[in-house]
C-alpha positions as CSV (number, residue, x, y, z in Angstrom):
1,M,-19.6,98.7,-32.3
2,Q,-16.2,100.0,-33.2
3,R,-13.6,98.4,-35.4
4,Q,-10.2,98.5,-36.5
5,T,-8.9,98.1,-39.7
6,Q,-5.6,98.4,-41.6
7,T,-5.1,100.2,-45.0
8,Q,-1.9,100.7,-47.0
9,R,-1.6,103.6,-49.4
10,Q,1.0,105.8,-51.1
11,T,1.5,109.4,-50.5
12,L,3.5,112.1,-51.5
13,K,5.7,113.6,-49.0
14,Y,8.0,116.7,-49.6
15,S,10.9,117.3,-48.1
16,P,11.8,121.0,-46.4
17,L,14.2,121.6,-49.3
18,Q,11.5,120.4,-51.9
19,I,9.1,123.0,-50.3
20,Q,11.7,125.8,-50.1
21,M,12.6,125.4,-53.8
22,L,8.9,125.5,-55.2
23,N,8.2,128.3,-53.1
24,L,11.2,130.0,-54.7
25,L,11.1,128.9,-57.9
26,H,7.8,131.0,-59.6
27,L,9.5,134.2,-58.0
28,T,10.9,136.5,-60.2
29,T,14.4,138.1,-59.8
30,M,12.9,141.2,-57.9
31,E,10.8,139.1,-55.8
32,L,13.8,136.4,-54.9
33,E,15.8,139.5,-54.0
34,Q,13.0,141.0,-51.7
35,R,12.6,136.9,-50.5
36,I,16.4,137.3,-49.6
37,K,16.0,140.2,-47.4
38,E,13.4,138.8,-45.6
39,E,14.9,135.9,-44.8
40,L,18.1,137.3,-43.7
41,E,16.1,139.6,-41.4
42,E,14.3,136.4,-39.9
43,N,17.1,134.0,-39.7
44,P,20.6,134.9,-37.7
45,I,22.5,132.2,-38.8
46,L,22.2,133.5,-42.7
47,E,24.4,136.3,-43.3
48,E,25.6,137.6,-46.8
49,G,29.1,136.9,-48.1
50,K,31.0,134.0,-49.5
51,E,32.0,131.1,-47.7
52,E,35.5,131.0,-47.3
53,S,36.2,127.3,-47.8
54,T,37.6,126.3,-50.9
55,S,35.8,122.8,-50.6
56,E,33.3,122.6,-53.4
57,E,31.0,120.0,-51.0
58,A,28.2,120.9,-49.4
59,P,28.5,121.4,-45.4
60,E,27.4,118.6,-43.3
61,E,24.0,118.8,-41.9
62,F,24.1,120.1,-38.2
63,D,23.8,116.9,-35.6
64,D,20.5,116.8,-34.6
65,A,21.2,113.4,-32.1
66,D,20.3,115.6,-29.2
67,N,17.0,116.1,-30.4
68,S,14.4,114.6,-28.3
69,T,11.7,115.4,-30.8
70,G,13.1,112.7,-33.5
71,G,12.7,114.5,-36.3
72,E,13.8,113.4,-40.0
73,D,17.2,112.9,-41.7
74,N,18.9,116.4,-41.9
75,S,21.5,115.5,-44.5
76,V,20.7,117.9,-47.3
77,Q,22.8,115.6,-49.7
78,D,20.2,112.9,-49.2
79,Y,17.5,114.8,-50.4
80,Y,18.9,115.5,-53.9
81,D,21.9,114.2,-55.9
82,W,23.4,117.5,-57.2
83,D,25.7,115.9,-59.5
84,E,22.4,115.7,-61.7
85,F,22.1,119.5,-61.8
86,R,25.8,120.2,-62.4
87,D,26.6,121.2,-65.8
88,D,30.5,120.4,-66.2
89,D,30.7,122.6,-69.4
90,I,29.9,125.7,-67.5
91,P,33.2,127.4,-66.4
92,D,33.2,128.5,-62.6
93,Y,33.7,132.2,-63.4
94,K,30.1,132.1,-64.7
95,T,28.7,131.2,-61.6
96,Y,30.1,134.1,-59.6
97,A,28.3,137.6,-59.4
98,N,30.8,139.4,-60.9
99,N,31.9,137.7,-64.0
100,Q,31.3,140.0,-66.7
101,S,33.4,143.0,-68.0
102,A,32.4,146.3,-68.7
103,D,32.3,145.5,-72.4
104,N,29.7,142.8,-72.0
105,E,27.2,144.7,-70.1
106,L,24.4,145.4,-72.3
107,Y,23.2,149.0,-72.1
108,T,19.8,149.6,-70.2
109,R,18.1,153.0,-70.1
110,P,17.7,155.0,-67.0
111,M,14.8,155.0,-64.9
112,V,13.0,158.5,-65.2
113,E,11.5,159.8,-62.6
114,T,7.6,160.5,-63.1
115,I,4.4,161.5,-61.2
116,S,0.7,159.9,-61.7
117,F,-1.6,161.6,-63.8
118,R,-3.8,162.5,-60.6
119,D,-0.7,164.1,-58.9
120,D,-0.2,166.1,-61.8
121,L,-3.9,167.2,-61.8
122,K,-3.5,167.9,-58.0
123,Q,-0.9,170.3,-58.8
124,Q,-3.2,172.0,-61.3
125,V,-5.6,172.2,-58.5
126,H,-3.3,174.0,-56.1
127,F,-2.8,176.6,-58.4
128,L,-6.4,177.6,-57.9
129,Q,-8.0,179.7,-55.4
130,L,-9.7,177.0,-53.3
131,D,-10.4,176.9,-49.3
132,E,-9.8,173.9,-47.7
133,R,-13.2,172.3,-47.9
134,Q,-12.9,172.8,-51.5
135,Q,-9.5,171.4,-51.6
136,L,-10.6,168.4,-49.8
137,I,-13.7,167.7,-52.4
138,A,-11.3,168.1,-55.5
139,D,-8.6,165.5,-53.9
140,F,-11.1,163.1,-53.4
141,I,-12.7,163.5,-57.0
142,L,-9.0,163.1,-58.5
143,D,-8.5,159.9,-56.4
144,S,-11.6,158.6,-57.8
145,L,-11.1,158.7,-61.2
146,D,-10.2,155.5,-63.1
147,E,-6.9,154.7,-65.0
148,D,-8.7,156.2,-68.4
149,G,-9.3,159.5,-66.6
150,F,-12.9,159.0,-66.3
151,L,-15.3,159.7,-63.2
152,R,-17.8,156.5,-62.8
153,R,-19.0,157.7,-59.4
154,E,-22.2,159.5,-59.0
155,S,-21.7,163.0,-57.4
156,D,-24.2,161.8,-54.3
157,V,-22.6,158.9,-53.7
158,I,-19.0,160.9,-53.5
159,A,-20.9,163.6,-51.3
160,D,-21.5,160.5,-48.9
161,D,-18.3,158.9,-49.1
162,I,-16.8,162.6,-48.1
163,S,-19.1,163.1,-45.4
164,F,-18.3,160.0,-43.8
165,A,-14.7,160.0,-43.9
166,N,-14.3,163.4,-43.0
167,S,-17.2,163.9,-40.0
168,M,-18.9,166.7,-41.9
169,F,-21.6,167.4,-44.4
170,I,-20.9,168.0,-48.0
171,D,-23.8,168.8,-50.3
172,T,-24.2,167.0,-53.7
173,E,-24.4,170.8,-55.1
174,E,-20.6,171.3,-53.9
175,V,-19.4,168.0,-55.5
176,N,-21.0,169.4,-59.0
177,T,-19.7,172.6,-58.9
178,M,-16.0,171.3,-58.2
179,L,-16.7,168.8,-60.8
180,K,-17.3,171.2,-63.2
181,I,-14.0,173.2,-62.2
182,I,-12.1,170.1,-62.6
183,Q,-13.3,169.4,-66.0
184,Q,-11.8,172.7,-66.8
185,L,-8.4,171.1,-66.3
186,D,-5.8,169.7,-68.6
187,P,-6.2,167.5,-70.8
188,P,-9.7,168.3,-71.9
189,G,-12.3,165.7,-71.0
190,I,-10.7,164.5,-67.8
191,A,-13.3,163.4,-64.9
192,A,-15.9,162.8,-67.8
193,S,-18.5,160.5,-66.7
194,D,-18.7,158.3,-69.7
195,L,-17.2,158.8,-73.5
196,R,-20.0,161.1,-74.7
197,E,-19.5,163.7,-72.3
198,C,-15.7,163.2,-72.8
199,L,-16.0,164.4,-76.3
200,F,-18.4,167.1,-75.5
201,I,-16.4,168.6,-73.1
202,Q,-13.5,168.3,-75.8
203,L,-15.6,170.0,-78.5
204,N,-16.8,172.9,-76.2
205,R,-12.9,173.6,-75.5
206,M,-12.4,174.1,-79.4
207,E,-12.4,177.7,-79.9
208,N,-13.1,177.1,-84.0
209,H,-17.0,176.7,-83.9
210,N,-17.1,176.2,-87.6
211,D,-19.6,174.2,-90.0
212,T,-17.3,170.8,-89.4
213,W,-17.4,171.6,-85.5
214,K,-21.1,171.9,-85.7
215,W,-21.5,168.8,-87.8
216,A,-19.2,166.7,-85.3
217,Y,-21.4,168.3,-82.8
218,K,-24.7,167.1,-83.9
219,I,-22.9,163.5,-84.8
220,V,-21.9,163.2,-81.0
221,T,-25.5,164.3,-79.8
222,D,-27.8,162.5,-82.2
223,A,-26.1,159.6,-83.5
224,F,-23.5,158.3,-80.9
225,D,-24.2,155.0,-80.7
226,E,-24.1,154.5,-84.5
227,L,-20.8,156.3,-84.4
228,G,-19.6,153.7,-82.1
229,S,-20.7,150.9,-84.8
230,R,-19.1,153.1,-87.4
231,N,-22.6,152.8,-89.4
232,Y,-22.0,155.8,-91.5
233,D,-25.0,155.2,-93.7
234,K,-27.5,155.5,-91.1
235,I,-25.3,158.3,-89.3
236,M,-26.3,160.2,-92.5
237,R,-29.9,159.4,-92.3
238,I,-30.0,160.7,-89.0
239,T,-28.1,163.8,-89.4
240,G,-29.2,164.7,-93.0
241,L,-25.5,165.1,-93.6
242,D,-23.8,164.4,-97.1
243,E,-20.7,162.1,-97.4
244,E,-18.4,164.9,-97.6
245,S,-19.6,166.6,-94.8
246,L,-20.0,163.4,-92.8
247,K,-16.2,162.5,-93.5
248,K,-14.8,166.0,-92.5
249,A,-16.6,165.6,-89.1
250,I,-15.4,162.3,-88.6
251,Q,-11.9,163.4,-89.3
252,L,-12.3,166.1,-86.4
253,I,-13.8,163.5,-84.2
254,T,-11.1,161.1,-84.5
255,T,-8.7,163.9,-83.4
256,L,-10.3,163.5,-80.2
257,N,-9.1,161.7,-77.2
258,P,-11.4,158.9,-76.2
259,K,-9.0,158.4,-72.9
260,P,-8.0,161.8,-71.6
261,A,-5.8,160.5,-68.7
262,S,-3.7,158.7,-71.4
263,G,-1.9,161.8,-72.1
264,L,-0.7,162.2,-68.7
265,R,0.8,158.4,-68.1
266,N,3.7,157.3,-69.4
267,D,3.5,153.6,-69.7
268,S,6.9,153.3,-71.2
269,I,8.2,154.0,-67.6
270,V,6.5,150.9,-66.4
271,N,8.0,148.6,-68.9
272,E,11.3,149.8,-68.0
273,S,10.9,148.5,-64.5
274,I,11.1,145.0,-65.8
275,K,14.1,143.3,-64.6
276,P,14.9,140.4,-66.9
277,D,15.7,137.1,-65.0
278,F,18.0,135.8,-67.5
279,M,20.5,137.3,-70.3
280,L,21.0,135.9,-73.6
281,W,24.0,137.1,-75.9
282,Y,25.7,135.7,-79.0
283,T,29.2,134.8,-79.0
284,E,32.1,135.7,-81.7
285,D,31.4,132.4,-83.4
286,G,27.4,133.1,-83.9
287,E,26.7,130.8,-81.0
288,I,24.2,131.7,-78.3
289,E,24.8,131.9,-74.3
290,V,22.9,132.4,-71.3
291,Q,22.9,132.9,-68.0
292,L,20.9,134.2,-64.9
293,T,20.7,137.8,-64.2
294,W,21.9,138.1,-60.6
295,G,21.2,141.5,-60.1
296,N,21.4,142.8,-56.5
297,S,21.1,139.1,-55.1
298,P,23.7,138.5,-52.5
299,A,25.6,135.2,-51.8
300,L,24.7,133.8,-48.7
301,K,26.8,131.9,-46.1
302,L,26.1,130.4,-42.4
303,N,27.3,133.1,-39.7
304,K,30.4,131.4,-38.0
305,V,29.5,132.7,-34.7
306,F,26.1,131.1,-34.5
307,T,27.5,128.1,-36.1
308,Q,30.2,127.9,-33.1
309,M,27.2,128.3,-30.5
310,A,25.2,125.4,-32.4
311,E,28.0,123.2,-31.7
312,Q,28.5,124.0,-27.9
313,K,26.2,122.5,-25.6
314,Q,23.4,125.3,-24.7
315,D,20.5,124.6,-22.5
316,K,18.1,122.7,-24.5
317,A,15.5,125.5,-25.5
318,T,18.5,127.4,-27.0
319,N,20.2,124.4,-28.6
320,Q,16.5,123.5,-30.4
321,F,16.2,127.2,-31.8
322,L,19.6,127.2,-33.1
323,K,19.2,123.6,-34.7
324,N,16.3,124.8,-36.4
325,K,17.7,128.1,-37.7
326,M,20.8,126.1,-38.8
327,N,18.6,123.8,-40.8
328,S,16.5,126.3,-42.4
329,A,19.6,128.7,-43.3
330,K,21.1,125.4,-45.2
331,W,17.8,124.4,-46.8
332,F,17.2,127.8,-48.3
333,I,21.2,128.0,-49.6
334,D,20.8,124.9,-51.2
335,A,17.3,125.5,-52.6
336,I,18.3,128.9,-54.1
337,K,21.1,127.0,-55.6
338,Q,18.8,124.2,-57.2
339,R,16.2,127.3,-58.3
340,E,19.3,128.5,-60.4
341,N,20.4,125.2,-61.8
342,T,16.8,124.4,-62.8
343,M,15.9,127.7,-64.3
344,L,19.1,127.4,-66.4
345,N,18.6,124.2,-67.8
346,T,15.1,125.2,-68.5
347,L,16.2,128.6,-70.6
348,K,19.0,126.2,-72.3
349,A,16.2,123.9,-73.5
350,I,14.1,126.6,-74.7
351,V,17.0,127.9,-76.8
352,R,17.4,124.8,-78.2
353,L,13.6,124.3,-79.3
354,Q,13.6,128.0,-80.7
355,Y,17.4,128.3,-81.7
356,D,16.2,129.7,-85.2
357,Y,13.9,132.3,-83.4
358,F,16.9,133.2,-81.0
359,Q,19.3,133.8,-83.9
360,T,17.1,136.2,-85.6
361,G,14.4,137.7,-83.5
362,D,11.9,137.1,-86.1
363,I,8.7,135.9,-84.6
364,K,8.0,134.0,-87.9
365,K,10.7,131.4,-86.8
366,L,9.0,130.4,-83.7
367,R,8.1,126.8,-83.6
368,P,5.2,125.3,-81.9
369,M,6.2,124.4,-78.5
370,I,4.4,123.3,-75.0
371,L,5.2,122.9,-71.5
372,K,5.8,119.1,-72.3
373,D,8.4,119.5,-74.9
374,V,10.7,121.5,-72.6
375,A,9.9,119.0,-69.4
376,E,10.8,116.1,-71.3
377,I,14.4,117.8,-72.3
378,I,15.1,118.4,-68.8
379,D,13.6,115.4,-67.2
380,M,11.2,117.5,-64.8
381,D,7.6,117.9,-64.3
382,I,5.5,120.0,-66.4
383,S,4.3,122.0,-63.7
384,T,7.9,122.9,-62.6
385,V,8.5,124.1,-66.1
386,S,5.4,126.5,-65.6
387,R,6.5,127.7,-62.5
388,V,10.0,128.5,-64.4
389,T,8.4,130.6,-67.1
390,T,5.9,132.2,-65.2
391,N,6.5,135.7,-65.2
392,K,10.2,135.5,-66.2
393,Y,11.9,137.6,-68.8
394,V,15.0,137.3,-70.9
395,Q,17.2,139.9,-72.2
396,T,18.0,139.6,-76.1
397,P,20.0,141.5,-78.1
398,F,16.4,142.3,-80.2
399,G,14.7,143.4,-76.6
400,I,13.1,141.9,-73.8
401,V,11.0,138.5,-74.1
402,L,8.4,137.2,-72.1
403,L,9.2,133.3,-71.9
404,K,5.5,132.5,-71.8
405,D,4.9,134.3,-75.1
406,L,7.4,131.6,-76.7
407,F,5.0,128.6,-76.2
408,T,2.7,128.4,-78.6
409,E,0.4,126.2,-80.3
410,G,1.0,124.1,-83.6
411,V,-1.3,124.5,-86.8
412,T,-0.3,122.0,-90.0
413,N,0.1,123.8,-93.2
414,E,-0.8,122.4,-96.4
415,D,2.6,120.7,-97.1
416,G,2.3,118.9,-93.9
417,T,4.5,121.0,-91.6
418,E,3.6,122.3,-88.4
419,V,4.1,126.0,-88.3
420,S,3.5,128.3,-84.9
421,N,0.2,129.9,-84.3
422,R,2.0,133.3,-83.7
423,E,3.3,132.9,-87.3
424,I,-0.4,132.8,-88.6
425,Q,-1.2,135.6,-86.2
426,E,1.4,137.8,-87.9
427,A,0.8,137.0,-91.2
428,I,-3.2,138.1,-90.1
429,R,-1.8,141.3,-88.5
430,E,0.2,142.0,-92.0
431,I,-3.0,141.5,-94.4
432,V,-5.1,144.0,-92.0
433,V,-2.2,146.4,-92.2
434,D,-2.0,146.6,-95.8
435,E,-5.8,146.3,-96.5
436,D,-8.1,148.8,-98.3
437,K,-9.5,150.7,-95.2
438,R,-12.7,151.6,-97.1
439,H,-13.2,148.2,-97.7
440,P,-11.6,145.9,-95.1
441,Y,-11.3,142.1,-95.3
442,N,-13.7,140.0,-93.5
443,D,-12.7,136.7,-91.5
444,Q,-13.5,134.8,-94.8
445,Q,-11.9,136.9,-97.0
446,I,-8.4,136.4,-94.5
447,T,-9.2,133.1,-94.4
448,D,-8.8,132.7,-98.2
449,M,-5.7,134.7,-98.2
450,L,-3.9,132.8,-95.6
451,A,-5.1,129.7,-97.7
452,E,-2.9,130.8,-100.5
453,K,0.0,131.7,-98.4
454,G,-0.3,128.2,-97.3
455,Y,-1.7,128.2,-93.9
456,S,-4.8,125.9,-93.7
457,V,-7.1,127.4,-91.0
458,A,-10.6,127.4,-90.3
459,R,-12.7,131.0,-90.5
460,R,-13.3,130.5,-86.6
461,T,-9.8,130.0,-86.2
462,V,-9.0,133.4,-88.1
463,A,-11.8,135.2,-85.8
464,K,-10.0,133.7,-82.8
465,Y,-6.6,134.9,-83.6
466,R,-8.2,138.3,-84.9
467,E,-9.7,138.6,-81.3
468,Q,-6.3,137.8,-79.6
469,L,-4.3,140.7,-81.8
470,N,-7.4,143.0,-80.7
471,I,-8.1,143.7,-84.2
472,P,-11.9,144.5,-84.7
473,T,-14.2,143.1,-87.3
474,A,-14.4,144.5,-90.3
475,R,-17.4,146.4,-90.0
476,L,-15.6,148.4,-87.2
477,R,-12.6,148.8,-89.4
478,V,-14.2,150.6,-91.9
479,T,-12.8,154.4,-92.7
480,I,-14.1,156.9,-95.1
């Protein structure tokens, strides 16, 4: 038996403009530039350039009265009151792309062209007298290396992969032969299967096989696990070395590279590719000014030719297509404007909460701050603040800062004031740096020393912060 019932419920319905803004808000500056290029290619009504009209009012939405499909209200101004986002304290010239003189530009180091460590190794291989078959195997092995330069795959698996990929039979022995040749390349230790083999390769490449070399070789051979845990007493029992001989052998082992590809990677180049989304600088009066980084993002406007076509009576399909593209273009332009206002207001709120930090750049000046604190200031949802601050960077006089790093938990110290956990982490780092490396502090000792400085934290909290700082336990920090 069928029954018909009526229910009432509340649902949240996003407007097209809101959807556009949410999709754009989490993008970085570089991603936004790519998104704008894609939109310019897809929408013929959208083009680069500034509107010639001097009117500050947004253009009215295209009249969709003839649209037989009905649709929803197309007035963009009905979706948002833009006066809420307008900051009258910002001069008009600061909202333009070219609003900075040459004196105001912060120096940026030029990008340096570089090649990957695999390409560097392939160049070394190409100087060897190899036939086409050997060259194929060598390139496949080099492409199979991980980022540290290790070959984690078995030779028989590599042989099968090459055979299937190239419709030819490759024997495991051929792979092993080529692997031995590659392991003779620079840097020593490349293409090792694990750390132990990596150390063996580097030791074997050394010319001076003196007593210290023999002791180091014996340690790697007979007490490798104990070497990893730095259990020096057990190493001496296993190898029969005295403390002085062990010290010399350990010093030699520490000169070896546990990640052979690190010498061929230029990590600083990767950092240079970060493009800040905000700029922060000090005025002559010592005040802090902020603005968005515009980069290569073009100003957008509506194409007049297509706009005029949309106002004329065309056939139904053409008219509908132009109407949809017109509305989409306007929504996209307004969404970018709202994105800029939201991002700028968010950064201003962060600067207001972390003013002392931005004045000095001292990490100890960071105050406890969570997303809710910023959301309350700008009167927006926490999820909006999260989108704005995710993968966003600000260029400051003391370097490029990731916004997410500014959000920290709070810890109450003995005098009742709340301090940032980053401040406590920095205190832990200083304690470890200044400790006696022969007798490093354990977590309880670090906890007691922090208490003397006024930081009341539990031992498990110290252990958590130490792990976040990638500081090993006291037993692993022992050096002799």
